[in-house]
N, C-alpha and C positions, 0 to 999 in steps of 0.2 A: 821562384816566388810563388807560382801557382801551386806547385807540389807542397811547399812549406805551409801554405794557407790551409790546404785540406788536411794535412797531418795535424796541424794545430787544432782544427775544428773537431776532429774525431777524438783526439786525446782529451778534449774538454768535456766530452759526453760523460756525465757522472754515473749513468745507469749501466751496470754490467749487462752483458749479453744474457746471462741466465735469468736475471731479474726482469729484463724486457720480455723474454719468452714466457716467464711465469705470469707477468701482468697480462699478456695477450691471452693466455689460457683462461685466466680468471674472468676476463671480459667475455670470452666466448661462453663460458659456463653460466655466467650471469644472464646473458641474452637468451641462451637456450632454456634456462630455468624459468625465466619470465614468460617465454612463449608457451612452455608446458603448463604453467600455472594459469595462463589466460585461457588455454584450450579447455582445461579441466573446469575452470570457473564457468565458462559458457555452457559446457555440457551439464554441469550441476544445475545451472539456472533453468535449462530446458527441461530437466527431469524433475524439477521441484513441484510440478503440478500447478504452478502459478506464474511461469515465465520469469522467475527470479523473485527474490525477497527484497522488499523495500521497507526499511525501518523509518517510520514517519513520526512526526510530532504526535504526542499522546500515547505512544506505544507503552511507555513505562506505567502510566496510570491504568491503561486498559488491561495490561497483563496483570497488574496487581489486583484489580477488581476481579478478574477471572479467577485468580488464585484464591482470593478471600471467599468467593462464593462457590467454589468447587466447580467452576465452569471450564470452558475451552477457549483458547486464545490462538489466533493466527495473525501473523504480521501483515500478510497480504494474500488476497485471492484474486488471481487473474494476472494478466501480463503487465505488471506494475513497472517494468523497466522500459516500456515503449510508449508510443503515443506522443501527442504534442506536449503534454506536461513535462515528460522527460527531456524533450528537445529544447524547450524554452525556459524551463525552471521557474514557473509561476508568473511569467510575464504575459499579461493579457494582450493578445494580438491575433485578430481573426485570420490574418494571412498565414499564420503558422499552422492552421488547422489541417491535419492530414488524417483522413479516416482510414484506419488500419483494420485488418481482420483480427479482432481482439480475442476470439475463441472464448468469450466470457462464459457462455453456457457450459462449455466443456470443462473449464477450470472449476466452476462451482460444483459440477457433478462429481469431479474427481475428489474434491475436498469435502464433499457431503455438506454443502452449504446451500440452503434454500434462499432464493431471492425472487421477488415478484417480476419475473422476466417480461410479462405482458403489461406492466404498469409504468406510466410516465416515462421518465428518463432512462429507466432500466430497459425499456423497449426502443426508445428513439435515440438514445445517446450513442456515441462512438467511443472507441478506446476505453472501454469500461473496466474497472477493477475495484476491489474493496481493500481498505486499509484497516488494521487494528480490529479484526473481527473478534467479538466476544459473545459467547453463548452460555447462559447460566440457567440452571434448573429453577422452576417455580412449582408450587403445589398443583397447578393446573396443566403444566407443560413446560415451556421455556420462553425466555426472552433472548433475542439476539440484538446486539448493539454494534454498529460499525460505521465507518466512513465510506461513502460511495463516490468514487472519482469517475467523471465522464466528460466528454467533449461535445460541443455542438458548434455548427459552422459560424454562428453569429458572435459568440463570446469566447470561443476557444475552450476553456475548461471550467468545470464546476466541481465543488466538493460539497456533497450533501451528507448530513449526519442522519442516521436512520435507527429507529427502534422497530423490532418485529416481535409482536406478542403472539405466540402460537399456543392455542389451546388444544390439548390432546382430544382425539375423537372419543366420544362417549362421556366426556365430562359434563355433569349437569349443574354443578355449582360454579358459576363464573363470576361470583362477587369479587374474588381477589383479583381476577383478570381485569375487571372493570375499574377497580381501585388503582391497579398498576397503570392502566391506560391514562387515567385522569392525572396521576402524579407525573408520568413521563411527558404528557402533553404540556403540563405546566413547566416542567424543567426545560423542554425544548423552546418554549416561548420566551424564556428569560434571555436566551442568547441568539434568538432568531435575527436574520437579516431584515432590515426594513423594506427591502425590495421583494423578498419572498416570504410570505406568511407560512406558518407551520401547517402542513396538510396531514389529515388523518383519513385513511381509506382502508376498507376491509377488502383484501385481495385473497381469494381462494381460502377463506377462513382465517387468514392472518390479519391482525390489525397493524398497519404500516403507518408509523409516525415519522414524517420526514421534514427536515429543515435544510433548505438549500443555501449554500454560502453563508453559514452562520458566522458570528464573530469569532475570531481566533481564540479568545478567552473561553469560548464555550466547548472546546474540544475535550479538555480534561473533565469539565462539568458534565459532559454528555455521558461519560462512564461512571463518574462518581454518583450520579442520580440512582444507579442501580443499587447502591449500598443503602439507600434510604427507603427502599420498598419494604 
């Protein structure tokens, strides 16, 4: 009886031996391939000059504006795949705050992006990086527009939208730059958070217009305002 039971069980196995071997080989190949892809993905992220690329809301609009105005576009500058934002995915919770070594200055230098490192949350924030960086030429120099992500211990993460109006050294006619600043301050105020007013500060010769935690509807408008200058 015992022998007959085991014979009956093995003869009912519908998968031939060669097919079972082939299936095992395919599984091994798939696992090895996945591991290789993961390793190369991590290495590519580390070599990207920004700790990895994060495609965020507003990227399509920002990239389109940069193309229309003959400017430069970067999806992210800095270690955008680490920090408390990546860990908690937009959930505000102070106990998730983990200050990491963001190497923000190094990434900005590599990608030739100027930011006011000694000003406000650029200096005091942790886990800093930029999203959707756009830089467009102007008659007097250039304007940069971007989103600045940073953490602080009390509220975990913030997203600020920033305009940087840079006038080239030696420019004497700054009337266009003044007009641009007024227009962009007005654009920022339309979507500013009621908790954080728009700030305007001159830092090392750059006019920095910043709105912290603006309304989500303001992200695309932040870039579209450059088309109206």
